ROKEZA-881681 format. One line per 10 residues: number of its first residue (from 0); their letters; for each residue x, y, z of N, C-alpha, C. Coordinates in steps of 0.001 Angstrom, whole numbers. Atoms other than C-alpha are relative to their C-alpha. Layout:
% ROKEZA-881681
NUM) A) X/Y/Z/X/Y/Z/X/Y/Z  ...;
//
This chain:
% ROKEZA-881681
0) MQPVTASFSK) 949/-1282/-170/-303/50/71/1070/1176/15  -636/-1210/-315/1358/3384/-418/-749/1129/830  291/-618/-843/1887/5882/1818/-891/1051/82  1073/-712/124/-1248/8368/3275/1178/930/-511  -217/-1649/447/-334/11950/1842/-1317/1181/527  810/-1003/-715/-2759/14799/2361/-840/-413/-748  1005/-139/433/-5228/14116/51/-434/-1904/462  -264/1636/-266/-4589/10035/984/-642/423/1681  -243/-121/-1299/-5624/10650/4616/-630/-976/1135  9/1309/-1077/-5547/8653/7720/-1076/-294/433;
10) KRLWAGRILG) 1663/553/-168/-9491/9116/8292/-1133/-1163/-678  564/1117/1283/-9753/7573/4851/520/-1215/106  -531/1086/-210/-7440/4937/5671/-772/-802/956  792/343/-860/-8969/4106/8802/-1443/-606/30  1165/437/798/-12516/3955/7565/103/-1217/-1044  -106/799/512/-11802/1973/4979/469/-1575/1041  -61/1848/-932/-9817/-886/7421/-1336/-10/543  1478/27/-1006/-13062/-417/9610/-973/-525/-862  1118/733/898/-15327/-1293/6711/332/-1298/-1078  -233/1503/559/-13453/-3856/5591/220/-887/1075;
20) ALPALFLLVD) -174/960/-1186/-13051/-5760/8792/-1337/-2/-96  910/234/-359/-16435/-5893/9202/-945/-1581/-923  -60/960/874/-17197/-8401/6330/945/-1311/607  -942/1239/-204/-14154/-10231/6796/176/-443/1005  675/744/-1739/-14969/-10812/10409/-907/-670/-343  673/1149/282/-17907/-12605/9266/429/-773/-1155  -428/1517/1069/-16535/-14233/6556/822/-1192/403  -1213/1219/-1154/-13522/-15793/9083/-1144/-847/510  932/1024/-242/-16649/-17032/11130/-610/-976/-815  703/621/565/-18371/-18242/8861/1249/-1182/-761;
30) GGMKVFKPPV) -1107/969/-137/-15482/-20189/7749/423/-623/535  -232/539/-1407/-14467/-21301/10845/-1355/-1346/69  1577/1484/-856/-17940/-23027/11510/12/-962/-1052  -9/1238/797/-17789/-24699/8020/1000/-488/126  -811/1276/-477/-14539/-26209/9129/-464/-619/1259  545/1017/-775/-15938/-27574/12148/-980/-186/415  1064/176/959/-19069/-28087/10694/-966/-445/1632  1033/285/-869/-21617/-27718/13852/-1191/-560/-578  1134/705/1018/-24861/-30056/12679/-936/1208/-399  1264/-1187/384/-26764/-26350/12506/809/478/-1371;
40) VVEATVKLGY) -796/10/995/-23999/-25888/9660/-695/-803/-889  180/1661/799/-24099/-29411/8236/-1459/329/-752  1478/-95/174/-28215/-28672/8111/-403/804/-1144  614/-958/489/-28446/-25654/6847/1162/-227/-1515  -517/279/842/-25812/-26474/4129/-227/-1372/-1094  819/1281/465/-27243/-29879/3124/-1228/289/-489  1047/-304/589/-30659/-28091/2832/155/1189/-928  -129/-653/823/-29007/-25619/464/483/-945/-1488  -429/705/1366/-28346/-28708/-2103/1665/-286/-160  -1780/126/141/-24360/-29362/-1004/356/-1323/644;
50) PESAIVGIGM) -444/916/-1236/-23103/-32699/382/1168/109/1341  -745/-700/-1356/-22143/-32631/3752/1862/-48/-279  -1385/122/-123/-18652/-33901/2526/971/1102/-677  116/-1314/1018/-18250/-30572/718/263/1199/516  363/-1113/-1055/-18729/-28424/3615/1445/332/712  -919/-717/-572/-15210/-28204/4985/714/734/-1145  -815/-465/470/-13370/-27758/1795/-693/1417/-827  1038/-1621/305/-16186/-24167/1152/791/137/1051  -575/-685/-1492/-15168/-23290/4847/1552/-22/-779  -1847/-415/1/-10869/-23812/3909/-201/879/-1466;
60) LLLVCTFLYL) 465/-330/1068/-12223/-22417/432/185/1435/279  1277/-1495/-767/-13946/-19091/2228/1670/604/932  -823/-534/-1031/-11126/-18763/4969/1755/108/-867  -860/-505/1516/-8243/-18569/1761/-282/1280/-407  804/-1827/112/-10099/-15515/255/120/658/952  29/-1238/-976/-10545/-13897/3558/1186/579/211  -1420/-385/-489/-6949/-14022/4456/454/865/-939  -643/-444/1016/-6170/-13589/1130/196/2005/-34  484/-1901/192/-7953/-9617/1249/885/172/1511  162/-714/-1378/-7212/-9323/4844/2003/191/-250;
70) IPRTAVLGAV) -1358/-460/234/-3073/-9036/3615/-86/1092/-868  281/-1173/480/-2501/-5956/2244/595/6/-1460  -623/21/2001/-273/-7049/-1025/-880/-919/-806  1168/632/538/-3192/-9404/-1730/-861/350/-58  1016/-428/-397/-5834/-7843/-1064/-1195/126/-1007  560/-180/1726/-7178/-6426/-4548/-61/-1887/-121  347/1685/113/-6860/-10724/-5446/-942/-335/962  731/-54/-1152/-8457/-11107/-1975/-1117/-51/-244  1347/-621/328/-11838/-9069/-3423/108/-517/-1091  878/654/1254/-11895/-10902/-6645/-30/-847/611;
80) ALTGYLGGAV) 410/1511/-403/-11652/-14605/-5169/-1410/364/915  1606/109/-774/-14665/-13185/-2344/-930/381/-948  1314/-666/817/-16442/-11766/-5053/-787/-1195/-1062  712/1903/563/-16635/-15262/-6907/-363/-777/1069  249/555/-1295/-17145/-17056/-3491/-1328/901/68  1165/-448/-498/-20035/-14644/-2801/-962/138/-1133  742/-102/878/-21271/-14518/-6293/-501/-2019/481  487/1398/-83/-21597/-18596/-5736/-1387/-238/1270  1290/-344/-866/-23887/-17331/-2503/-1047/-1/-557  911/-374/839/-25781/-15688/-4575/-929/-625/-911;
90) ATQVRVSAGG) 502/1005/1340/-26685/-18122/-7555/-1007/-1212/1245  343/1349/-1251/-26927/-21263/-4208/-1682/1171/167  1186/-742/-483/-29832/-18411/-2608/-1167/-438/-1297  1084/-168/1705/-31321/-17782/-6382/-558/-1613/-147  623/1562/573/-31744/-21577/-6836/-921/-607/1044  838/404/-1125/-33261/-22530/-3880/-880/703/234  650/-975/-387/-35685/-19592/-4055/-246/-46/1562  80/-232/-861/-34740/-17954/-1179/-747/1501/102  779/-1658/69/-36307/-14532/-58/1093/332/-194  -332/-1571/698/-34767/-11226/-983/1385/-312/923;
100) FNILFPVFLG) -1249/-27/-1288/-32663/-11322/2709/988/-618/-798  -384/1262/527/-30954/-14524/1604/1244/619/-872  -740/-243/1311/-29946/-13167/-2082/1047/1232/394  -606/-1135/356/-29303/-9881/-1299/1406/154/1100  -1320/-298/-1162/-26733/-10380/2013/934/-177/-921  -1196/-233/492/-24095/-11505/-215/702/1366/-578  11/-694/631/-24283/-8978/-2235/506/1346/534  -447/-835/-1381/-23839/-6366/983/1138/-41/-216  -1431/495/-887/-20808/-8466/2190/777/700/-1227  -841/-515/467/-19386/-7556/-1225/237/1094/-630;
110) CLVWSGLWLR) -336/-1618/-14/-19909/-3868/-1585/496/607/980  -1320/-100/-928/-18328/-3870/1444/1818/123/386  -1647/439/598/-14938/-6080/644/89/1698/-1228  -995/-1403/803/-14647/-3266/-2199/-162/1508/497  146/-1388/-348/-15885/-87/-646/1099/278/936  -1382/-440/-467/-13284/-564/2217/833/-192/-622  -1065/48/291/-10731/-1764/-8/188/1527/-1276  32/-1101/165/-11342/1090/-2186/349/1344/643  -502/-1157/-968/-10841/3728/780/1486/15/322  -1418/-205/-305/-7596/2159/1517/774/-313/-802;
120) DRRLEQLLPL) -926/604/1103/-5851/1503/-1514/-158/1235/-1092  -628/-898/774/-4659/4130/-3836/-395/-300/-1288  -180/1017/1074/-4344/1745/-6457/-1487/328/-456  1427/689/267/-8315/1006/-6726/-810/1968/-305  1063/-1013/240/-9520/4800/-6652/1046/596/-940  -708/-750/691/-6804/5886/-9391/-362/-995/-1562  420/1244/1042/-8197/2537/-11296/-1691/678/-187  1572/-43/16/-12067/3769/-10384/-197/942/341  -25/-1158/-750/-12151/6874/-9469/-1580/937/110  1311/-231/-273/-15552/8638/-8232/-507/1605/-152;
130) SDKGS) -97/-1710/593/-14763/12169/-9522/658/-152/-852  -834/-251/731/-13457/13786/-12156/1489/794/589  -441/-770/-719/-11672/16233/-10063/1711/532/-912  -1285/141/1045/-8238/15187/-11744/38/57/-1211  -150/-517/1341/-9116/15807/-15283/334/1618/-562;
//
């Protein structure tokens, strides 16, 4: 990550860290629960149409993607991987005709992931400027 300058404030950096930590904490807990497979997780995952034998692998994948997101050097790769993972979660919820909240919650998490990263990584601001004040 590039050093903080006047145009890239410490407040913005910390806002990005906090905004990125919220989905990361949720995803770490979710991945950990899949790895340890308490009965409630097994029941819910099987109801979604996944075999019990896939739960630990799904949890490990989620943990790896989230850890990649938390490491500054690999945060963009982690965000891309989490976007794919969360897209699969949306597809799963749509496939089982879940309610709107269940379908939109992974979208909301993905928005938090990218918003937090955009706030704390100058490279993304340069790639995706939200204003044209530099032009």
